[in-house]
N, C-alpha and C positions, 0 to 999 in steps of 0.2 A: 440278444438282438444283433442285427447286422445293419450297419448304417451305410446308406447310399445317397448319392446325389441324383437329381433328375437326369434321365437319359444314360445313367451309368449302367453298364452291362452286368447282369447277375448270372452266374453260372451255377447250375445245380446238378447234383448227381444222386440217384437213388440206386441202392444195391440190395439184391435179395441174397440173404445168407442161408444156403441150404446145401446139404450133401448131394442133392440131386442136381447134376450138372446139365440136365436137359430141360431147363426152365428158361422162359423168356419173360422179360419185364417190359410192359408197355404203358406209356403215359396216356391215360384216357382223358382226364379232365384236371385242369388247374384253375382255381378261382381265387382272386384276391379280394380282401374285405378289410375295411377299417375296424370292424367289430369281430373279435375272435369267436363270438357266439352266434354270428349270423352270416352264413355264406349263401343266402338266398336273395336278399334285397340289398340294393346299394353296392353291388359287387362289380368286379371287373373280370371278365373271362379271358384267360390266356389261351386255353385250349378246352374244347368241350366235345365229348364223344369222339376224340381223335381228330377233330377239325380245328385247325389253327384259327384263333379269333384275333390275336394280336400280331400285327405285321412284324414286330421285332422278335417274335418267338422263333427259335431255331433248335432243332434237335441235332445231336452229334453222334458220330460213330463211337461205339465202345467195343473193345476186343472181346468182351464177355457179354453174352446175351442176357445175363441176369443183372446187368447194369444199364440204367437209362440215364442219358446225359442231355441236358437242354439249357437254354439261356433265354433271357428276355431283358429288355431295358426298363429301368425304373420309370414309372409313369406318373401322371399328375396327382395320384393319391398322396404322393410324397409331400407336396406343397400344402394340401388341405388337411391332413390328419397327422398326428404325431407318430402313429404306427400303422403299419399295414400287415395283415396276416395272410399267409398263403396256405391253401388247402388243396392237395392234389390226390386224385384217385388213380391208382395204378392197377393194372391187371397182370396176373401171372398165368402164363399158358405153357403148354408143352412146346418145346422148340420143334419147328418143322411141322406143326399141326396147322396146316394151311386153312382149315375150316374154323379155327379159333378166333376169338375177338382180337387177339394181337395182330393177326394178319389181315383184318378187315380194313384197317386204317380209319379214315374219316367216315363216320356213319351219320349222315344227316337224316332227320326224321322225314318220312314221306308224308305229304299232305293228303288228307282224306277228301274224297269227293263229297260235296255237300248236296248232291242230288238225292231225291227222295227214294 
């Protein structure tokens, strides 16, 4: 466990360990939950489909494309629950493959037309 106070900044780093140096790591989704077995209901989204949902979320430069760095501030779950769990989904792409998910950034769902 990692103990934090409300509004304390948390810094995270994820690294891909591979002999292939042409890979890129992209943070797609990070969700917090008070229940380690449920990341669907009663959750808090930090980033979803590459779209930042929490105003304190920041991504940071890394000299290696296979490392993703980001931070956010501890939020109100800290006061209401004894523990909060974080689940992140990361995407691995070929570096400089500009058609890949890693280079699309924020992907918001388009709304369907309700006409008949």
